[in-house]
MDAnalysis code that builds the backbone (N, CA, C; Angstrom):
import MDAnalysis as mda
import numpy as np

u = mda.Universe.empty(144, n_residues=48, atom_resindex=np.repeat(np.arange(48), 3), trajectory=True)
u.add_TopologyAttr("name", ["N", "CA", "C"] * 48)
u.add_TopologyAttr("resid", np.arange(1, 49))
u.add_TopologyAttr("resname", ["UNK", "UNK", "UNK", "UNK", "UNK", "UNK", "UNK", "UNK", "UNK", "UNK", "UNK", "UNK", "UNK", "UNK", "UNK", "UNK", "UNK", "UNK", "UNK", "UNK", "UNK", "UNK", "UNK", "UNK", "UNK", "UNK", "UNK", "UNK", "UNK", "UNK", "UNK", "UNK", "UNK", "UNK", "UNK", "UNK", "UNK", "UNK", "UNK", "UNK", "UNK", "UNK", "UNK", "UNK", "UNK", "UNK", "UNK", "UNK"])
u.atoms.positions = np.array([
    [-11.987, 23.537, -0.504],
    [-12.129, 22.960, -1.734],
    [-13.381, 23.498, -2.726],
    [-14.669, 23.655, -1.534],
    [-15.745, 24.101, -2.373],
    [-15.511, 25.499, -2.981],
    [-14.545, 26.172, -2.814],
    [-14.587, 27.570, -3.520],
    [-13.668, 26.998, -4.939],
    [-12.814, 26.317, -4.661],
    [-11.924, 25.669, -6.059],
    [-12.942, 24.982, -7.079],
    [-13.493, 24.159, -6.220],
    [-14.212, 23.319, -7.157],
    [-15.815, 23.001, -6.258],
    [-16.552, 23.494, -6.993],
    [-18.133, 23.485, -6.414],
    [-18.663, 21.813, -6.406],
    [-18.314, 21.164, -7.363],
    [-18.643, 20.017, -7.584],
    [-17.645, 18.694, -6.289],
    [-16.930, 19.298, -5.597],
    [-16.174, 18.750, -5.118],
    [-17.123, 18.098, -3.670],
    [-16.967, 16.815, -3.214],
    [-17.683, 16.071, -2.368],
    [-16.526, 15.471, -1.397],
    [-16.742, 16.142, 0.113],
    [-15.892, 15.579, 1.019],
    [-16.417, 14.260, 1.311],
    [-15.192, 13.414, 1.825],
    [-15.605, 12.218, 2.443],
    [-14.694, 11.865, 3.307],
    [-15.100, 11.363, 4.600],
    [-14.643, 11.314, 5.940],
    [-13.777, 10.061, 5.705],
    [-12.768, 9.954, 6.673],
    [-11.523, 8.895, 6.504],
    [-11.659, 7.715, 6.529],
    [-12.770, 7.325, 7.769],
    [-13.664, 6.251, 7.810],
    [-13.842, 5.967, 6.414],
    [-14.878, 6.278, 5.473],
    [-15.288, 6.163, 4.248],
    [-14.064, 5.831, 3.120],
    [-12.998, 6.284, 3.134],
    [-11.765, 6.263, 2.645],
    [-11.370, 4.803, 2.771],
    [-10.586, 4.932, 4.247],
    [-10.191, 3.742, 4.675],
    [-10.999, 2.359, 4.312],
    [-12.126, 2.446, 4.123],
    [-12.984, 1.250, 4.124],
    [-13.117, 1.011, 2.689],
    [-13.116, 1.860, 1.610],
    [-13.165, 1.870, 0.394],
    [-12.043, 0.965, -0.132],
    [-10.858, 1.665, 0.515],
    [-9.191, 1.370, -0.008],
    [-9.359, -0.064, 0.496],
    [-9.786, -0.553, 1.322],
    [-9.454, -2.065, 2.140],
    [-10.681, -2.735, 1.296],
    [-11.631, -2.607, 0.745],
    [-12.770, -3.163, -0.036],
    [-12.101, -3.445, -1.276],
    [-11.279, -2.512, -2.248],
    [-10.607, -2.290, -3.394],
    [-9.662, -3.494, -2.955],
    [-8.917, -3.214, -2.188],
    [-7.636, -4.393, -1.883],
    [-8.044, -5.702, -1.758],
    [-8.881, -5.852, -0.922],
    [-9.580, -7.561, -0.987],
    [-9.905, -7.833, -2.073],
    [-10.866, -7.222, -2.884],
    [-10.950, -7.323, -4.253],
    [-10.035, -7.571, -5.420],
    [-8.926, -6.936, -5.326],
    [-8.249, -7.146, -6.128],
    [-7.123, -8.448, -5.616],
    [-6.991, -8.432, -4.287],
    [-5.971, -9.898, -3.853],
    [-7.067, -11.144, -4.336],
    [-8.374, -11.079, -3.896],
    [-8.965, -12.382, -4.874],
    [-8.957, -12.512, -6.177],
    [-8.839, -11.407, -6.567],
    [-8.432, -11.414, -8.348],
    [-7.253, -11.911, -8.672],
    [-6.253, -11.518, -7.827],
    [-4.772, -12.088, -8.261],
    [-4.843, -13.662, -7.760],
    [-5.181, -13.663, -6.425],
    [-5.118, -15.349, -6.179],
    [-5.860, -15.958, -7.189],
    [-6.960, -15.776, -7.857],
    [-7.723, -16.654, -8.683],
    [-6.852, -16.659, -9.867],
    [-5.807, -15.709, -10.370],
    [-5.404, -15.529, -11.705],
    [-4.028, -16.333, -11.315],
    [-3.518, -16.413, -10.176],
    [-2.406, -17.118, -10.042],
    [-2.576, -19.011, -9.524],
    [-3.848, -19.389, -9.128],
    [-3.850, -20.586, -9.162],
    [-4.393, -20.859, -10.626],
    [-4.876, -20.471, -11.248],
    [-4.860, -20.614, -13.039],
    [-3.568, -21.173, -13.705],
    [-2.637, -20.759, -13.219],
    [-1.409, -20.313, -14.201],
    [-0.696, -21.741, -14.177],
    [-0.439, -21.789, -15.007],
    [0.471, -23.353, -15.164],
    [1.912, -23.250, -14.044],
    [2.298, -24.214, -14.021],
    [3.696, -24.437, -13.248],
    [3.358, -23.667, -11.549],
    [4.520, -23.965, -10.989],
    [4.653, -23.123, -9.622],
    [5.079, -21.662, -9.873],
    [4.798, -21.187, -8.677],
    [5.084, -19.750, -8.833],
    [6.000, -19.577, -7.163],
    [7.157, -18.827, -7.189],
    [7.992, -18.337, -6.112],
    [7.698, -17.356, -5.805],
    [7.322, -16.697, -4.441],
    [7.445, -15.004, -4.440],
    [8.755, -15.102, -3.245],
    [9.408, -14.194, -3.309],
    [10.560, -14.040, -2.605],
    [10.731, -12.355, -2.319],
    [11.258, -12.067, -0.833],
    [11.475, -10.687, -0.667],
    [13.157, -10.802, -0.016],
    [13.969, -9.671, -0.383],
    [15.065, -9.414, 0.154],
    [15.235, -8.133, 0.968],
    [15.160, -7.826, 2.090],
    [15.620, -6.652, 2.834],
    [16.921, -6.325, 2.941],
])
């Protein structure tokens, strides 16, 4: 990648996994807050 794009910066898989999990937790909390403010009841179901 350094030949194709000299500005490319490698990241380790641990850093990528940490960042993804941190983003997921932040978004999950955001969705929980939005759903808590929603009027009425919400039912989530799944069918396999």
